[in-house]
Biopython code that builds the backbone (N, CA, C, O; Angstrom):
import numpy as np
from Bio.PDB.StructureBuilder import StructureBuilder

atoms = [
    (1, "UNK", "N", (166.760, 109.906, 65.540)),
    (1, "UNK", "CA", (167.326, 111.403, 66.127)),
    (1, "UNK", "C", (167.408, 112.163, 65.056)),
    (1, "UNK", "O", (167.300, 111.528, 64.006)),
    (2, "UNK", "N", (167.554, 113.239, 64.955)),
    (2, "UNK", "CA", (167.849, 114.283, 64.004)),
    (2, "UNK", "C", (168.782, 115.464, 64.525)),
    (2, "UNK", "O", (168.318, 115.992, 65.537)),
    (3, "UNK", "N", (169.767, 115.909, 64.161)),
    (3, "UNK", "CA", (170.660, 116.808, 64.540)),
    (3, "UNK", "C", (171.401, 117.621, 63.594)),
    (3, "UNK", "O", (172.204, 117.243, 62.740)),
    (4, "UNK", "N", (170.983, 118.881, 63.894)),
    (4, "UNK", "CA", (171.652, 120.058, 62.855)),
    (4, "UNK", "C", (173.609, 120.757, 63.892)),
    (4, "UNK", "O", (173.758, 121.200, 65.031)),
    (5, "UNK", "N", (174.549, 120.534, 62.875)),
    (5, "UNK", "CA", (175.383, 121.285, 63.628)),
    (5, "UNK", "C", (175.055, 122.621, 63.196)),
    (5, "UNK", "O", (174.142, 122.773, 62.385)),
    (6, "UNK", "N", (175.982, 124.040, 63.847)),
    (6, "UNK", "CA", (175.394, 125.409, 63.104)),
    (6, "UNK", "C", (177.307, 125.808, 64.089)),
    (6, "UNK", "O", (177.809, 126.167, 65.155)),
    (7, "UNK", "N", (177.513, 125.521, 63.150)),
    (7, "UNK", "CA", (179.066, 126.122, 63.101)),
    (7, "UNK", "C", (179.872, 127.186, 61.467)),
    (7, "UNK", "O", (179.759, 126.962, 60.262)),
    (8, "UNK", "N", (180.669, 128.363, 62.262)),
    (8, "UNK", "CA", (180.781, 128.427, 61.033)),
    (8, "UNK", "C", (182.281, 128.495, 60.832)),
    (8, "UNK", "O", (182.883, 129.410, 60.270)),
    (9, "UNK", "N", (182.789, 127.429, 61.353)),
    (9, "UNK", "CA", (184.017, 126.210, 60.774)),
    (9, "UNK", "C", (183.978, 125.153, 60.231)),
    (9, "UNK", "O", (183.980, 124.129, 60.915)),
    (10, "UNK", "N", (183.933, 125.099, 58.844)),
    (10, "UNK", "CA", (184.224, 124.130, 57.968)),
    (10, "UNK", "C", (184.450, 123.132, 58.782)),
    (10, "UNK", "O", (183.532, 122.447, 59.233)),
    (11, "UNK", "N", (186.083, 122.877, 59.145)),
    (11, "UNK", "CA", (186.684, 121.991, 59.771)),
    (11, "UNK", "C", (185.881, 121.436, 61.211)),
    (11, "UNK", "O", (185.583, 120.264, 61.439)),
    (12, "UNK", "N", (185.637, 122.555, 62.057)),
    (12, "UNK", "CA", (184.782, 121.892, 63.184)),
    (12, "UNK", "C", (184.093, 121.424, 62.710)),
    (12, "UNK", "O", (184.157, 120.206, 62.879)),
    (13, "UNK", "N", (182.753, 121.992, 61.641)),
    (13, "UNK", "CA", (181.836, 121.162, 61.314)),
    (13, "UNK", "C", (182.013, 119.991, 60.801)),
    (13, "UNK", "O", (180.948, 119.458, 61.113)),
    (14, "UNK", "N", (182.693, 119.090, 60.148)),
    (14, "UNK", "CA", (183.179, 117.869, 59.514)),
    (14, "UNK", "C", (183.330, 117.107, 60.861)),
    (14, "UNK", "O", (182.576, 116.194, 61.196)),
    (15, "UNK", "N", (184.660, 117.690, 61.806)),
    (15, "UNK", "CA", (184.931, 116.654, 63.077)),
    (15, "UNK", "C", (183.384, 116.408, 63.984)),
    (15, "UNK", "O", (183.149, 115.333, 64.535)),
    (16, "UNK", "N", (182.849, 117.058, 64.006)),
    (16, "UNK", "CA", (181.602, 117.111, 64.376)),
    (16, "UNK", "C", (180.761, 115.839, 63.855)),
    (16, "UNK", "O", (180.382, 114.807, 64.409)),
    (17, "UNK", "N", (180.634, 116.351, 62.566)),
    (17, "UNK", "CA", (178.904, 115.425, 61.713)),
    (17, "UNK", "C", (180.330, 114.185, 61.891)),
    (17, "UNK", "O", (179.911, 113.625, 62.904)),
    (18, "UNK", "N", (181.387, 113.606, 61.633)),
    (18, "UNK", "CA", (181.963, 112.257, 61.841)),
    (18, "UNK", "C", (181.749, 111.897, 62.549)),
    (18, "UNK", "O", (180.901, 111.010, 62.647)),
    (19, "UNK", "N", (182.539, 112.484, 63.663)),
    (19, "UNK", "CA", (182.529, 111.638, 65.370)),
    (19, "UNK", "C", (180.584, 111.613, 65.838)),
    (19, "UNK", "O", (180.431, 111.189, 66.984)),
    (20, "UNK", "N", (179.552, 111.904, 65.289)),
    (20, "UNK", "CA", (178.284, 111.890, 65.185)),
    (20, "UNK", "C", (177.763, 110.332, 64.494)),
    (20, "UNK", "O", (177.145, 109.349, 64.901)),
    (21, "UNK", "N", (178.446, 110.791, 63.157)),
    (21, "UNK", "CA", (178.084, 109.348, 62.224)),
    (21, "UNK", "C", (178.416, 108.490, 62.460)),
    (21, "UNK", "O", (177.678, 107.510, 62.353)),
    (22, "UNK", "N", (180.346, 108.316, 63.134)),
    (22, "UNK", "CA", (180.370, 107.060, 63.101)),
    (22, "UNK", "C", (179.693, 105.855, 64.537)),
    (22, "UNK", "O", (179.315, 104.687, 64.441)),
    (23, "UNK", "N", (179.790, 106.957, 66.009)),
    (23, "UNK", "CA", (178.899, 106.620, 66.696)),
    (23, "UNK", "C", (176.919, 106.036, 66.927)),
    (23, "UNK", "O", (176.213, 105.178, 67.457)),
    (24, "UNK", "N", (176.876, 107.383, 65.997)),
    (24, "UNK", "CA", (175.316, 107.058, 65.555)),
    (24, "UNK", "C", (174.365, 106.488, 64.514)),
    (24, "UNK", "O", (173.154, 106.657, 64.659)),
    (25, "UNK", "N", (174.740, 105.974, 63.710)),
    (25, "UNK", "CA", (174.517, 105.749, 62.515)),
    (25, "UNK", "C", (173.396, 106.509, 61.693)),
    (25, "UNK", "O", (173.307, 107.166, 60.655)),
    (26, "UNK", "N", (172.427, 105.968, 62.936)),
    (26, "UNK", "CA", (170.926, 106.092, 62.284)),
    (26, "UNK", "C", (170.490, 107.948, 62.851)),
    (26, "UNK", "O", (169.308, 108.275, 62.955)),
    (27, "UNK", "N", (171.507, 108.839, 63.121)),
    (27, "UNK", "CA", (171.496, 109.772, 63.269)),
    (27, "UNK", "C", (171.370, 110.173, 62.171)),
    (27, "UNK", "O", (172.371, 110.063, 61.464)),
    (28, "UNK", "N", (170.441, 110.641, 61.706)),
    (28, "UNK", "CA", (170.097, 111.923, 60.997)),
    (28, "UNK", "C", (170.929, 113.272, 60.767)),
    (28, "UNK", "O", (170.474, 114.118, 61.537)),
    (29, "UNK", "N", (171.637, 113.622, 60.248)),
    (29, "UNK", "CA", (172.995, 114.562, 60.478)),
    (29, "UNK", "C", (172.182, 115.578, 59.508)),
    (29, "UNK", "O", (171.311, 115.057, 58.811)),
    (30, "UNK", "N", (172.346, 116.725, 59.415)),
    (30, "UNK", "CA", (172.359, 118.120, 58.872)),
    (30, "UNK", "C", (173.373, 119.394, 59.437)),
    (30, "UNK", "O", (173.252, 119.556, 60.651)),
    (31, "UNK", "N", (174.117, 120.103, 58.932)),
    (31, "UNK", "CA", (174.996, 121.129, 59.117)),
    (31, "UNK", "C", (174.401, 122.829, 58.331)),
    (31, "UNK", "O", (173.638, 122.963, 57.374)),
    (32, "UNK", "N", (175.070, 123.902, 59.143)),
    (32, "UNK", "CA", (174.573, 124.603, 58.739)),
    (32, "UNK", "C", (175.793, 125.468, 59.328)),
    (32, "UNK", "O", (176.358, 125.131, 60.369)),
    (33, "UNK", "N", (176.230, 126.815, 58.458)),
    (33, "UNK", "CA", (177.390, 127.709, 58.585)),
    (33, "UNK", "C", (176.589, 128.593, 59.378)),
    (33, "UNK", "O", (176.669, 128.752, 60.596)),
    (34, "UNK", "N", (175.883, 129.100, 58.651)),
    (34, "UNK", "CA", (175.474, 130.584, 59.898)),
    (34, "UNK", "C", (174.021, 130.880, 59.764)),
    (34, "UNK", "O", (173.260, 129.991, 59.382)),
    (35, "UNK", "N", (173.739, 131.655, 59.953)),
    (35, "UNK", "CA", (172.242, 131.800, 60.625)),
    (35, "UNK", "C", (171.065, 131.310, 59.649)),
    (35, "UNK", "O", (170.070, 130.636, 59.916)),
    (36, "UNK", "N", (171.576, 131.967, 58.206)),
    (36, "UNK", "CA", (170.529, 131.706, 57.094)),
    (36, "UNK", "C", (170.492, 130.338, 56.321)),
    (36, "UNK", "O", (169.692, 129.854, 55.521)),
    (37, "UNK", "N", (171.584, 129.935, 56.834)),
    (37, "UNK", "CA", (171.368, 128.646, 56.386)),
    (37, "UNK", "C", (170.809, 127.565, 57.236)),
    (37, "UNK", "O", (170.373, 126.464, 56.899)),
    (38, "UNK", "N", (170.936, 128.230, 58.669)),
    (38, "UNK", "CA", (170.168, 127.198, 59.803)),
    (38, "UNK", "C", (168.987, 127.939, 59.464)),
    (38, "UNK", "O", (168.840, 127.228, 58.470)),
    (39, "UNK", "N", (168.053, 128.692, 59.395)),
    (39, "UNK", "CA", (166.860, 128.155, 59.019)),
    (39, "UNK", "C", (166.805, 128.168, 58.226)),
    (39, "UNK", "O", (165.780, 128.830, 58.060)),
    (40, "UNK", "N", (167.404, 127.735, 56.644)),
    (40, "UNK", "CA", (166.578, 127.313, 55.747)),
    (40, "UNK", "C", (166.493, 125.571, 56.179)),
    (40, "UNK", "O", (165.541, 124.816, 55.977)),
    (41, "UNK", "N", (167.567, 125.310, 56.707)),
    (41, "UNK", "CA", (167.864, 124.097, 57.452)),
    (41, "UNK", "C", (166.356, 123.750, 58.246)),
    (41, "UNK", "O", (165.778, 122.784, 57.749)),
    (42, "UNK", "N", (165.824, 124.245, 59.119)),
    (42, "UNK", "CA", (165.066, 124.382, 60.100)),
    (42, "UNK", "C", (163.761, 124.487, 59.022)),
    (42, "UNK", "O", (163.180, 123.457, 58.679)),
    (43, "UNK", "N", (163.569, 125.110, 58.787)),
    (43, "UNK", "CA", (162.105, 125.071, 57.348)),
    (43, "UNK", "C", (162.238, 124.137, 56.476)),
    (43, "UNK", "O", (161.247, 124.125, 55.745)),
    (44, "UNK", "N", (163.151, 123.180, 56.146)),
    (44, "UNK", "CA", (162.563, 121.984, 55.630)),
    (44, "UNK", "C", (162.813, 120.983, 56.491)),
    (44, "UNK", "O", (162.661, 119.983, 55.790)),
    (45, "UNK", "N", (163.219, 120.477, 58.013)),
    (45, "UNK", "CA", (162.455, 119.380, 58.556)),
    (45, "UNK", "C", (163.704, 119.733, 59.974)),
    (45, "UNK", "O", (164.925, 119.833, 60.092)),
    (46, "UNK", "N", (162.042, 119.855, 61.156)),
    (46, "UNK", "CA", (162.954, 120.325, 62.544)),
    (46, "UNK", "C", (163.941, 119.809, 63.514)),
    (46, "UNK", "O", (163.656, 119.889, 64.708)),
    (47, "UNK", "N", (164.896, 119.368, 63.205)),
    (47, "UNK", "CA", (165.970, 118.299, 64.408)),
    (47, "UNK", "C", (165.359, 118.567, 65.938)),
    (47, "UNK", "O", (164.931, 119.588, 66.476)),
    (48, "UNK", "N", (165.472, 117.546, 66.279)),
    (48, "UNK", "CA", (165.485, 116.887, 67.903)),
    (48, "UNK", "C", (166.515, 117.458, 68.475)),
    (48, "UNK", "O", (166.340, 117.515, 69.692)),
    (49, "UNK", "N", (167.636, 117.962, 68.094)),
    (49, "UNK", "CA", (168.810, 118.393, 68.559)),
    (49, "UNK", "C", (169.916, 119.482, 67.874)),
    (49, "UNK", "O", (170.331, 119.146, 66.765)),
    (50, "UNK", "N", (170.370, 120.606, 68.365)),
    (50, "UNK", "CA", (171.138, 121.718, 67.657)),
    (50, "UNK", "C", (172.413, 121.489, 68.537)),
    (50, "UNK", "O", (172.318, 121.236, 69.738)),
    (51, "UNK", "N", (173.724, 121.597, 67.821)),
    (51, "UNK", "CA", (174.380, 122.005, 68.379)),
    (51, "UNK", "C", (175.552, 123.465, 67.822)),
    (51, "UNK", "O", (176.431, 123.451, 66.960)),
    (52, "UNK", "N", (175.195, 124.335, 68.518)),
    (52, "UNK", "CA", (174.890, 126.168, 68.127)),
    (52, "UNK", "C", (176.437, 126.748, 68.664)),
    (52, "UNK", "O", (176.908, 126.749, 69.801)),
    (53, "UNK", "N", (177.052, 127.265, 67.287)),
    (53, "UNK", "CA", (178.544, 127.874, 68.251)),
    (53, "UNK", "C", (177.742, 129.261, 68.591)),
    (53, "UNK", "O", (176.517, 129.339, 68.498)),
    (54, "UNK", "N", (178.423, 130.142, 68.921)),
    (54, "UNK", "CA", (177.959, 131.539, 69.420)),
    (54, "UNK", "C", (178.405, 132.272, 68.507)),
    (54, "UNK", "O", (177.492, 132.919, 67.994)),
    (55, "UNK", "N", (179.166, 132.425, 68.168)),
    (55, "UNK", "CA", (179.504, 133.402, 66.996)),
    (55, "UNK", "C", (179.058, 133.133, 65.518)),
    (55, "UNK", "O", (179.398, 131.972, 65.292)),
    (56, "UNK", "N", (178.767, 133.388, 64.979)),
    (56, "UNK", "CA", (178.431, 133.292, 63.559)),
    (56, "UNK", "C", (178.714, 134.304, 62.031)),
    (56, "UNK", "O", (178.447, 135.499, 61.905)),
    (57, "UNK", "N", (178.995, 133.881, 61.557)),
    (57, "UNK", "CA", (179.062, 134.499, 60.445)),
    (57, "UNK", "C", (178.367, 136.351, 59.799)),
    (57, "UNK", "O", (178.824, 137.392, 59.327)),
    (58, "UNK", "N", (176.668, 135.590, 60.318)),
    (58, "UNK", "CA", (176.120, 136.713, 59.737)),
    (58, "UNK", "C", (175.095, 136.783, 61.031)),
    (58, "UNK", "O", (173.944, 136.974, 60.638)),
    (59, "UNK", "N", (175.185, 136.693, 62.287)),
    (59, "UNK", "CA", (174.458, 136.820, 63.356)),
    (59, "UNK", "C", (174.715, 135.924, 64.417)),
    (59, "UNK", "O", (175.603, 135.073, 64.387)),
    (60, "UNK", "N", (173.686, 136.179, 65.657)),
    (60, "UNK", "CA", (174.002, 135.187, 67.510)),
    (60, "UNK", "C", (173.657, 134.031, 67.567)),
    (60, "UNK", "O", (172.510, 133.584, 67.572)),
    (61, "UNK", "N", (174.529, 133.548, 67.606)),
    (61, "UNK", "CA", (174.058, 131.637, 68.206)),
    (61, "UNK", "C", (173.210, 132.057, 69.751)),
    (61, "UNK", "O", (171.994, 131.969, 69.917)),
    (62, "UNK", "N", (173.929, 132.386, 70.480)),
    (62, "UNK", "CA", (172.302, 132.585, 71.658)),
    (62, "UNK", "C", (171.491, 133.180, 71.092)),
    (62, "UNK", "O", (170.369, 132.768, 71.384)),
    (63, "UNK", "N", (171.491, 134.403, 70.029)),
    (63, "UNK", "CA", (169.639, 134.563, 69.674)),
    (63, "UNK", "C", (169.037, 133.564, 68.970)),
    (63, "UNK", "O", (167.874, 133.236, 69.208)),
    (64, "UNK", "N", (169.502, 133.201, 68.381)),
    (64, "UNK", "CA", (169.183, 131.891, 67.608)),
    (64, "UNK", "C", (168.429, 130.950, 68.206)),
    (64, "UNK", "O", (167.406, 130.284, 68.047)),
    (65, "UNK", "N", (169.698, 131.228, 69.273)),
    (65, "UNK", "CA", (168.872, 129.896, 70.315)),
    (65, "UNK", "C", (167.462, 130.116, 70.596)),
    (65, "UNK", "O", (166.518, 129.459, 70.159)),
    (66, "UNK", "N", (167.431, 131.085, 71.351)),
    (66, "UNK", "CA", (165.973, 131.615, 71.610)),
    (66, "UNK", "C", (165.519, 131.598, 71.024)),
    (66, "UNK", "O", (164.408, 131.253, 71.426)),
    (67, "UNK", "N", (165.521, 131.842, 69.554)),
    (67, "UNK", "CA", (164.617, 131.754, 68.659)),
    (67, "UNK", "C", (164.215, 130.049, 68.466)),
    (67, "UNK", "O", (163.150, 129.621, 68.910)),
    (68, "UNK", "N", (164.902, 129.428, 67.969)),
    (68, "UNK", "CA", (164.535, 128.396, 68.195)),
    (68, "UNK", "C", (164.249, 127.775, 69.164)),
    (68, "UNK", "O", (164.074, 126.597, 68.850)),
    (69, "UNK", "N", (164.096, 127.963, 70.280)),
    (69, "UNK", "CA", (163.657, 127.375, 71.765)),
    (69, "UNK", "C", (162.412, 127.857, 71.888)),
    (69, "UNK", "O", (161.418, 127.259, 72.301)),
    (70, "UNK", "N", (162.517, 129.063, 71.478)),
    (70, "UNK", "CA", (160.689, 129.981, 71.556)),
    (70, "UNK", "C", (159.828, 129.075, 70.315)),
    (70, "UNK", "O", (158.726, 128.738, 70.749)),
    (71, "UNK", "N", (160.100, 128.559, 68.738)),
    (71, "UNK", "CA", (159.395, 128.015, 68.266)),
    (71, "UNK", "C", (159.407, 126.510, 68.300)),
    (71, "UNK", "O", (158.804, 125.711, 67.584)),
    (72, "UNK", "N", (160.410, 126.273, 69.511)),
    (72, "UNK", "CA", (160.227, 124.283, 69.895)),
    (72, "UNK", "C", (160.815, 124.312, 71.141)),
    (72, "UNK", "O", (162.038, 124.444, 71.085)),
    (73, "UNK", "N", (160.399, 124.240, 72.120)),
    (73, "UNK", "CA", (160.723, 124.034, 73.309)),
    (73, "UNK", "C", (161.218, 122.823, 73.649)),
    (73, "UNK", "O", (161.814, 122.684, 74.717)),
    (74, "UNK", "N", (161.001, 121.618, 72.638)),
    (74, "UNK", "CA", (161.451, 120.436, 73.432)),
    (74, "UNK", "C", (162.716, 120.383, 72.604)),
    (74, "UNK", "O", (163.398, 119.595, 73.260)),
    (75, "UNK", "N", (163.427, 120.738, 71.581)),
    (75, "UNK", "CA", (164.734, 121.429, 70.557)),
    (75, "UNK", "C", (165.851, 121.080, 71.624)),
    (75, "UNK", "O", (166.545, 122.052, 71.919)),
    (76, "UNK", "N", (166.135, 120.015, 72.199)),
    (76, "UNK", "CA", (167.809, 120.146, 72.510)),
    (76, "UNK", "C", (169.150, 120.889, 72.277)),
    (76, "UNK", "O", (170.133, 120.436, 71.690)),
    (77, "UNK", "N", (168.998, 122.219, 72.893)),
    (77, "UNK", "CA", (170.222, 122.950, 71.998)),
    (77, "UNK", "C", (171.402, 123.143, 72.909)),
    (77, "UNK", "O", (171.443, 123.843, 73.920)),
    (78, "UNK", "N", (172.579, 122.234, 72.262)),
    (78, "UNK", "CA", (174.133, 122.346, 73.064)),
    (78, "UNK", "C", (174.700, 123.727, 72.457)),
    (78, "UNK", "O", (175.173, 123.944, 71.342)),
    (79, "UNK", "N", (174.513, 124.531, 73.478)),
    (79, "UNK", "CA", (176.278, 125.381, 72.673)),
    (79, "UNK", "C", (176.978, 124.965, 72.687)),
    (79, "UNK", "O", (177.043, 124.345, 73.749)),
    (80, "UNK", "N", (178.201, 124.734, 71.804)),
    (80, "UNK", "CA", (179.412, 124.712, 71.507)),
    (80, "UNK", "C", (180.234, 125.546, 71.092)),
    (80, "UNK", "O", (180.204, 125.480, 69.863)),
    (81, "UNK", "N", (180.952, 126.294, 71.418)),
    (81, "UNK", "CA", (182.031, 127.418, 71.717)),
    (81, "UNK", "C", (183.725, 127.477, 72.377)),
    (81, "UNK", "O", (184.144, 126.780, 73.301)),
    (82, "UNK", "N", (184.448, 128.443, 71.652)),
    (82, "UNK", "CA", (185.505, 128.197, 71.908)),
    (82, "UNK", "C", (185.756, 129.462, 73.128)),
    (82, "UNK", "O", (186.828, 129.697, 73.685)),
    (83, "UNK", "N", (184.853, 129.956, 73.281)),
    (83, "UNK", "CA", (185.095, 130.609, 74.104)),
    (83, "UNK", "C", (184.433, 129.949, 75.657)),
    (83, "UNK", "O", (183.307, 129.462, 75.766)),
    (84, "UNK", "N", (185.404, 130.080, 76.720)),
    (84, "UNK", "CA", (185.103, 129.583, 78.090)),
    (84, "UNK", "C", (185.443, 130.403, 78.842)),
    (84, "UNK", "O", (186.456, 130.430, 79.541)),
    (85, "UNK", "N", (184.336, 131.380, 78.720)),
    (85, "UNK", "CA", (183.866, 132.382, 79.497)),
    (85, "UNK", "C", (182.379, 132.378, 80.676)),
    (85, "UNK", "O", (181.249, 132.046, 80.318)),
    (86, "UNK", "N", (182.741, 132.819, 82.062)),
    (86, "UNK", "CA", (181.136, 132.491, 82.554)),
    (86, "UNK", "C", (180.427, 133.124, 81.812)),
    (86, "UNK", "O", (179.510, 132.436, 81.365)),
    (87, "UNK", "N", (180.440, 134.265, 81.431)),
    (87, "UNK", "CA", (179.052, 135.308, 81.111)),
    (87, "UNK", "C", (178.873, 134.873, 79.590)),
    (87, "UNK", "O", (177.949, 135.499, 79.072)),
    (88, "UNK", "N", (179.545, 133.909, 78.667)),
    (88, "UNK", "CA", (178.957, 133.251, 77.680)),
    (88, "UNK", "C", (177.899, 131.608, 77.933)),
    (88, "UNK", "O", (177.158, 131.050, 77.124)),
    (89, "UNK", "N", (178.244, 131.222, 79.385)),
    (89, "UNK", "CA", (177.890, 130.356, 79.494)),
    (89, "UNK", "C", (176.025, 130.660, 80.488)),
    (89, "UNK", "O", (174.941, 130.086, 80.586)),
    (90, "UNK", "N", (176.701, 131.905, 80.992)),
    (90, "UNK", "CA", (174.961, 132.218, 81.333)),
    (90, "UNK", "C", (174.246, 132.811, 80.482)),
    (90, "UNK", "O", (173.022, 132.752, 80.600)),
    (91, "UNK", "N", (175.009, 133.727, 79.117)),
    (91, "UNK", "CA", (173.612, 134.020, 78.078)),
    (91, "UNK", "C", (173.164, 132.769, 77.419)),
    (91, "UNK", "O", (172.163, 132.926, 76.720)),
    (92, "UNK", "N", (173.798, 131.194, 77.477)),
    (92, "UNK", "CA", (173.666, 130.237, 76.708)),
    (92, "UNK", "C", (172.312, 129.888, 77.302)),
    (92, "UNK", "O", (171.288, 129.703, 76.644)),
    (93, "UNK", "N", (172.435, 129.815, 78.726)),
    (93, "UNK", "CA", (171.465, 129.014, 79.490)),
    (93, "UNK", "C", (170.198, 130.238, 79.507)),
    (93, "UNK", "O", (169.052, 130.079, 79.087)),
    (94, "UNK", "N", (170.503, 130.895, 79.830)),
    (94, "UNK", "CA", (169.118, 132.154, 79.870)),
    (94, "UNK", "C", (168.885, 132.403, 78.499)),
    (94, "UNK", "O", (167.874, 133.097, 78.387)),
    (95, "UNK", "N", (169.557, 132.042, 77.068)),
    (95, "UNK", "CA", (168.730, 132.424, 75.934)),
    (95, "UNK", "C", (167.677, 130.663, 75.679)),
    (95, "UNK", "O", (166.734, 130.367, 74.944)),
    (96, "UNK", "N", (168.440, 129.926, 76.662)),
    (96, "UNK", "CA", (167.297, 128.103, 76.508)),
    (96, "UNK", "C", (168.461, 127.115, 76.250)),
    (96, "UNK", "O", (167.980, 126.084, 75.779)),
    (97, "UNK", "N", (169.814, 127.029, 76.377)),
    (97, "UNK", "CA", (170.340, 125.839, 75.698)),
    (97, "UNK", "C", (170.793, 125.409, 76.771)),
    (97, "UNK", "O", (171.564, 125.923, 77.581)),
    (98, "UNK", "N", (170.141, 124.169, 76.744)),
    (98, "UNK", "CA", (170.391, 123.186, 77.275)),
    (98, "UNK", "C", (171.558, 122.750, 78.682)),
    (98, "UNK", "O", (171.519, 122.734, 79.912)),
    (99, "UNK", "N", (172.571, 122.430, 77.551)),
    (99, "UNK", "CA", (174.011, 122.735, 77.625)),
    (99, "UNK", "C", (174.798, 123.689, 77.013)),
    (99, "UNK", "O", (174.596, 124.406, 76.033)),
    (100, "UNK", "N", (175.722, 123.571, 77.756)),
    (100, "UNK", "CA", (177.066, 124.509, 77.430)),
    (100, "UNK", "C", (178.165, 123.270, 77.067)),
    (100, "UNK", "O", (178.020, 122.166, 77.590)),
    (101, "UNK", "N", (179.191, 123.525, 76.198)),
    (101, "UNK", "CA", (180.612, 123.005, 76.545)),
    (101, "UNK", "C", (181.462, 123.785, 75.626)),
    (101, "UNK", "O", (181.191, 124.157, 74.485)),
    (102, "UNK", "N", (182.720, 124.002, 76.433)),
    (102, "UNK", "CA", (183.754, 124.646, 75.308)),
    (102, "UNK", "C", (184.741, 123.457, 74.386)),
    (102, "UNK", "O", (185.331, 122.429, 74.719)),
    (103, "UNK", "N", (184.594, 124.087, 73.265)),
    (103, "UNK", "CA", (185.061, 122.975, 72.047)),
    (103, "UNK", "C", (186.845, 122.148, 72.553)),
    (103, "UNK", "O", (187.252, 120.996, 72.402)),
    (104, "UNK", "N", (187.596, 123.560, 73.254)),
    (104, "UNK", "CA", (188.620, 123.104, 74.047)),
    (104, "UNK", "C", (188.567, 122.153, 75.279)),
    (104, "UNK", "O", (189.402, 121.284, 75.532)),
    (105, "UNK", "N", (187.755, 122.370, 75.810)),
    (105, "UNK", "CA", (187.549, 122.222, 77.342)),
    (105, "UNK", "C", (186.759, 120.485, 77.170)),
    (105, "UNK", "O", (187.431, 119.594, 77.688)),
    (106, "UNK", "N", (185.703, 120.133, 76.630)),
    (106, "UNK", "CA", (184.700, 118.938, 75.818)),
    (106, "UNK", "C", (185.707, 117.761, 74.834)),
    (106, "UNK", "O", (186.033, 117.982, 73.668)),
    (107, "UNK", "N", (186.009, 116.752, 75.466)),
    (107, "UNK", "CA", (186.585, 115.334, 74.665)),
    (107, "UNK", "C", (185.527, 115.148, 74.647)),
    (107, "UNK", "O", (184.543, 115.315, 75.367)),
    (108, "UNK", "N", (185.945, 114.502, 73.097)),
    (108, "UNK", "CA", (184.446, 113.466, 71.871)),
    (108, "UNK", "C", (184.029, 112.867, 72.931)),
    (108, "UNK", "O", (182.862, 112.865, 73.323)),
    (109, "UNK", "N", (185.212, 112.181, 73.595)),
    (109, "UNK", "CA", (183.693, 110.928, 74.875)),
    (109, "UNK", "C", (182.869, 111.823, 75.658)),
    (109, "UNK", "O", (181.787, 111.284, 75.894)),
    (110, "UNK", "N", (182.981, 113.162, 76.226)),
    (110, "UNK", "CA", (182.367, 113.441, 76.826)),
    (110, "UNK", "C", (181.172, 114.297, 76.075)),
    (110, "UNK", "O", (180.067, 114.445, 76.597)),
    (111, "UNK", "N", (181.505, 114.815, 74.854)),
    (111, "UNK", "CA", (180.345, 115.256, 73.875)),
    (111, "UNK", "C", (179.431, 113.576, 73.297)),
    (111, "UNK", "O", (178.246, 113.289, 73.133)),
    (112, "UNK", "N", (180.540, 112.924, 73.165)),
    (112, "UNK", "CA", (179.528, 111.283, 72.873)),
    (112, "UNK", "C", (178.668, 111.045, 73.940)),
    (112, "UNK", "O", (177.596, 110.592, 73.541)),
    (113, "UNK", "N", (178.738, 111.188, 75.232)),
    (113, "UNK", "CA", (178.370, 110.259, 76.419)),
    (113, "UNK", "C", (177.077, 111.266, 76.525)),
    (113, "UNK", "O", (175.987, 110.800, 76.860)),
    (114, "UNK", "N", (177.226, 112.594, 76.243)),
    (114, "UNK", "CA", (176.478, 113.716, 76.771)),
    (114, "UNK", "C", (174.663, 113.096, 75.313)),
    (114, "UNK", "O", (173.453, 112.910, 75.439)),
    (115, "UNK", "N", (175.604, 113.048, 74.290)),
    (115, "UNK", "CA", (174.421, 112.642, 72.844)),
    (115, "UNK", "C", (173.722, 110.963, 73.505)),
    (115, "UNK", "O", (172.546, 110.598, 73.473)),
    (116, "UNK", "N", (174.597, 110.420, 73.908)),
    (116, "UNK", "CA", (174.183, 109.176, 74.102)),
    (116, "UNK", "C", (172.896, 109.215, 75.081)),
    (116, "UNK", "O", (171.872, 108.661, 74.680)),
    (117, "UNK", "N", (172.901, 109.944, 76.547)),
    (117, "UNK", "CA", (172.268, 110.309, 77.362)),
    (117, "UNK", "C", (170.821, 111.287, 76.935)),
    (117, "UNK", "O", (169.908, 111.713, 77.642)),
    (118, "UNK", "N", (171.039, 111.381, 75.760)),
    (118, "UNK", "CA", (169.804, 112.012, 75.176)),
    (118, "UNK", "C", (168.805, 111.142, 74.090)),
    (118, "UNK", "O", (167.663, 111.035, 73.644)),
    (119, "UNK", "N", (169.989, 110.692, 74.048)),
    (119, "UNK", "CA", (169.320, 109.345, 73.061)),
    (119, "UNK", "C", (168.700, 108.137, 72.704)),
    (119, "UNK", "O", (168.062, 107.627, 71.783)),
    (120, "UNK", "N", (169.313, 107.808, 74.208)),
    (120, "UNK", "CA", (169.271, 106.587, 75.330)),
    (120, "UNK", "C", (169.784, 105.765, 74.683)),
    (120, "UNK", "O", (169.041, 105.126, 73.937)),
    (121, "UNK", "N", (171.024, 105.487, 74.693)),
    (121, "UNK", "CA", (171.622, 104.601, 74.110)),
    (121, "UNK", "C", (173.085, 104.426, 75.127)),
    (121, "UNK", "O", (173.376, 105.161, 76.071)),
    (122, "UNK", "N", (173.777, 103.387, 74.687)),
    (122, "UNK", "CA", (175.081, 103.491, 75.321)),
    (122, "UNK", "C", (176.660, 103.430, 74.168)),
    (122, "UNK", "O", (177.252, 102.353, 74.095)),
    (123, "UNK", "N", (177.206, 104.692, 73.333)),
    (123, "UNK", "CA", (178.071, 105.166, 72.702)),
    (123, "UNK", "C", (179.172, 103.874, 73.441)),
    (123, "UNK", "O", (180.364, 103.832, 73.137)),
]
sb = StructureBuilder()
sb.init_structure("model")
sb.init_model(0)
sb.init_chain("A")
sb.init_seg("    ")
for serial, (resi, resn, name, xyz) in enumerate(atoms, 1):
    if name == "N":
        sb.init_residue(resn, " ", resi, " ")
    sb.init_atom(name, np.array(xyz, "f"), 0.0, 1.0, " ", f" {name:<3s}", serial, name[0])
structure = sb.get_structure()
């Protein structure tokens, strides 16, 4: 499985990449800090799984989610944001996100369990 982490916070990108690498060492991981870098990564190698923040420096993660799902419907997009509002969850799902998690609400274990269910492994 190949995953892409899209988040404008470098500490969070590094945290999530480290968490995933430790529990899923066979998973290929890439990161992007904004929409432009995301498209460059997508052009190089399309991921099976995308972790998407809502607010990016040069764009909107929900619009990017819609574009990703339009181009590759099988790609799983997990919107992972610090904005725990029902409007964001609704907009994420409307734009094609498979899952919506909040950074303050989802524990590392919950993230790992979700990914394990997607890759068919026990974490």
